[in-house]
C-alpha positions in Angstrom: 101.3 184.8 216.0 101.5 188.2 217.7 103.0 188.6 221.1 102.4 191.1 223.9 104.0 194.4 222.7 107.4 195.0 224.4 110.1 197.3 223.4 112.5 195.6 225.8 112.0 192.2 224.2 112.2 193.8 220.7 115.5 195.4 221.7 116.8 192.1 223.1 116.1 190.2 219.8 117.5 193.2 217.7 120.7 192.9 219.7 121.1 189.3 218.4 120.3 190.5 214.9 123.0 193.2 215.1 125.7 190.9 216.3 125.0 188.2 213.7 124.8 190.8 210.9 128.1 192.4 211.9 129.8 189.0 211.7 128.1 188.1 208.4 129.3 191.4 206.8 132.9 190.4 207.6 132.3 186.9 206.4 130.7 188.2 203.2 133.7 190.5 202.5 136.0 187.5 202.8 134.0 185.0 200.6 133.3 187.5 197.9 137.0 187.8 197.2 136.9 184.4 195.4 133.3 183.1 195.2 130.3 184.2 193.1 127.5 185.7 195.1 125.0 183.1 193.7 127.1 180.3 195.2 127.5 182.1 198.5 123.7 182.5 198.8 123.1 178.9 197.9 125.5 177.4 200.3 124.1 179.8 203.0 120.7 178.4 202.3 121.7 174.7 202.4 123.7 175.2 205.7 120.8 177.1 207.1 118.3 174.3 206.2 120.6 171.7 207.8 120.8 173.7 211.0 117.0 174.3 211.1 115.9 170.8 210.7 116.6 169.7 214.3 114.6 172.7 215.6 111.7 171.9 213.3 111.6 168.2 214.4 111.8 169.3 218.1 108.8 171.7 217.4 106.7 168.7 216.2 107.9 168.2 212.6 106.9 170.0 209.4 103.4 170.6 210.6 105.0 173.2 212.8 105.9 175.3 209.7 102.8 174.6 207.7 101.3 177.8 206.3 98.1 179.1 204.7 100.0 182.2 203.3 102.4 180.5 200.9 101.9 183.2 198.2 103.1 185.9 200.8 106.1 183.8 201.7 107.0 183.5 198.0 106.7 187.2 197.4 108.8 188.1 200.5 111.5 185.7 199.9 111.8 186.5 196.2 112.3 190.1 196.9 114.7 189.4 199.8 116.8 187.0 197.8 117.5 189.6 195.1 118.1 192.3 197.8 120.5 190.0 199.6 122.2 189.2 196.3 122.8 192.9 195.6 124.1 193.4 199.2 126.7 190.8 198.8 127.7 192.0 195.4 128.0 195.6 196.6 130.6 194.4 199.1 132.9 193.6 196.1 132.6 197.2 194.9 132.6 199.4 198.0 133.6 199.1 201.7 131.5 197.3 204.2 130.9 200.4 206.2 129.5 202.2 203.2 127.4 199.3 202.2 125.7 199.1 205.5 125.3 202.9 205.7 123.6 203.1 202.4 121.4 200.2 203.4 120.0 202.5 206.1 118.0 204.5 203.6 115.8 201.4 204.3 113.8 203.1 207.2 112.6 205.8 204.9 110.9 203.3 202.7 109.9 201.1 205.6 108.2 203.9 207.5 106.2 204.9 204.4 105.2 201.4 203.5 104.3 200.4 207.1 102.1 203.5 207.5 100.5 202.8 204.1 99.9 199.1 204.2 100.0 198.1 207.9 98.3 201.2 209.3 101.2 201.8 211.7 101.1 205.2 213.5 103.9 207.6 212.9 104.6 209.4 216.2 106.9 212.4 216.5 109.5 210.2 218.2 109.5 207.6 215.4 109.9 210.5 212.8 112.7 212.1 214.9 114.5 208.6 215.1 114.4 208.2 211.4 115.6 211.7 210.6 118.5 211.6 213.1 119.4 208.2 211.8 119.4 209.3 208.2 121.5 212.4 209.0 124.0 210.2 210.9 124.2 207.8 207.9 124.8 210.7 205.5 127.6 211.9 207.7 129.2 208.5 207.7 128.9 208.0 203.9 129.5 211.4 202.6 131.0 210.5 199.2 134.6 211.8 198.7 133.8 212.7 195.0 130.8 213.6 192.9 131.0 210.3 191.1 128.4 207.7 191.9 129.9 204.2 192.3 127.7 201.4 190.8 128.2 199.7 194.2 126.3 202.6 195.9 123.4 202.2 193.5 123.3 198.5 194.0 123.3 198.9 197.8 120.5 201.5 197.5 118.4 199.0 195.4 119.1 196.3 198.0 117.9 198.8 200.8 114.5 199.2 198.9 114.2 195.5 198.5 115.0 194.9 202.3 112.3 197.5 203.2 109.6 195.7 201.2 110.8 192.4 202.8 110.6 194.0 206.2 106.9 195.0 205.7 106.0 191.6 204.5 107.7 189.9 207.5 105.7 192.2 209.8 102.5 191.2 208.1 103.5 187.5 208.3 104.1 187.7 212.1 100.5 188.3 212.6 99.7 184.7 211.9 103.1 182.9 211.3 105.7 181.8 213.8 109.4 183.0 213.5 110.3 179.4 212.9 107.8 179.2 210.0 109.0 182.4 208.4 112.6 181.3 208.7 111.8 177.9 207.1 110.1 179.4 204.2 112.8 181.9 203.7 115.5 179.2 203.4 113.3 176.8 201.2 112.3 179.5 198.7 115.7 181.0 198.4 117.4 177.7 198.0 115.1 176.8 195.1 115.5 180.3 193.5 119.2 180.1 193.6 119.9 176.5 192.6 120.1 176.9 188.8 122.3 179.9 188.6 124.6 178.4 191.3 125.1 175.2 189.1 126.5 177.4 186.3 129.0 179.3 188.5 130.0 176.6 191.0 133.7 176.2 192.0 134.8 174.3 195.0 135.8 176.5 197.9 139.0 176.1 199.8 138.9 174.9 203.5 139.4 178.6 204.5 136.3 179.7 202.6 134.2 176.7 203.8 134.8 178.1 207.3 133.5 181.6 206.3 130.6 180.0 204.3 129.6 178.2 207.5 129.7 181.4 209.4 127.4 183.0 206.8 125.0 180.1 207.0 124.7 180.3 210.8 124.4 184.1 210.9 122.2 184.4 207.9 119.8 181.8 209.3 119.5 182.9 213.0 119.7 186.6 212.3 116.4 186.4 210.6 115.0 184.4 213.5 116.0 187.2 215.7 114.5 189.9 213.3 111.2 188.0 213.0 111.1 187.6 216.8 111.7 191.4 217.2 108.8 192.2 214.9 106.5 190.1 217.0 107.1 192.4 219.9 107.0 195.9 218.2 106.0 197.8 215.1 108.4 197.8 212.1 108.9 201.6 212.6 110.3 200.8 216.1 112.4 197.8 215.2 114.1 199.2 212.2 115.6 202.4 213.7 117.2 200.1 216.4 119.1 198.6 213.5 120.8 201.9 212.9 123.4 200.8 215.4 124.7 198.4 212.8 126.2 201.4 210.9 128.9 202.5 213.5 129.6 198.9 214.5 130.2 197.9 210.9 132.3 201.1 210.2 134.4 200.2 213.3 134.9 196.6 212.0 135.9 198.0 208.6 138.4 200.3 210.2 139.9 197.6 212.3 140.1 194.8 209.8 140.4 196.6 206.4 141.8 200.0 207.2 138.5 201.7 206.1 138.1 205.2 207.3 136.8 206.0 210.8 137.0 209.7 211.7 135.3 212.4 213.6 132.4 212.6 211.1 131.8 208.8 211.6 131.8 209.2 215.3 129.4 212.2 215.1 127.1 210.2 212.8 127.2 207.3 215.3 126.2 209.7 218.1 123.2 210.9 216.2 122.1 207.4 215.3 122.3 206.5 219.1 120.2 209.6 219.8 117.6 208.5 217.4 117.4 205.0 218.9 116.9 206.5 222.4 114.1 208.8 221.2 112.5 205.9 219.4 112.3 204.0 222.6 110.3 206.7 224.4 106.8 205.5 225.3 103.9 207.0 223.3 102.1 209.7 225.2 98.9 208.4 226.9 95.7 209.7 225.5 93.6 211.1 228.3 90.2 209.7 228.8 87.4 212.0 227.5 85.3 213.5 230.3 81.7 212.2 230.3 
């Protein structure tokens, strides 16, 4: 269900995505202190399904989320589930700012996949946005030693998974509503994670239940925002907007967990912002050929 292209509307929905993902990163850091990532993912799906039911019924019931592309929903959500699992696990090994920064190798894979499989055009501004964003991310991450932390590799694997998921979501938005995409994400991931969750289940404390609810809300409606943004713009436009999550998360890590925030991080954030501004430039009009 494509909408009239609008970078303004895409930016509006991506602002919602950014805010919810920032809160979820903090909630993920808190819950992974005590709970297994399988359990966190399953509780998130159950809470999300509960929150989504009233919206589904208001939209006309389950016929509103009926699909003819179940195989693509299964593929997208299988990939996304394991990418999200890796993302949460990486939070237990490295700082939240670094996890999110490494995640932003994703636009490299997204741009290549979108151009290859969705026939999206790579303009000079899109390329510049990605290049500036990646340089900014490298400035923020810049490993202190030559050793590679397993958490960095896991975060990188999650980024590749997220890029595949992003491309599949963009393809789904051509015929599916944001509500349908979100519904099948929750249902598929809830089914995939049920068995491993039963093996590792421990009852969370009241404190952790609060954070799990936050993850459920943010994890559910952030993807509604993302799917909505992709209805209004190409993936190669939407994804670079997400670069702003890097400096925002780095700031949260500094304020809450005393993670580093220095001049290099600030400079990286400036480059990321510049990339986003370039990405929002309209494509040059093609002059009509003289007859």
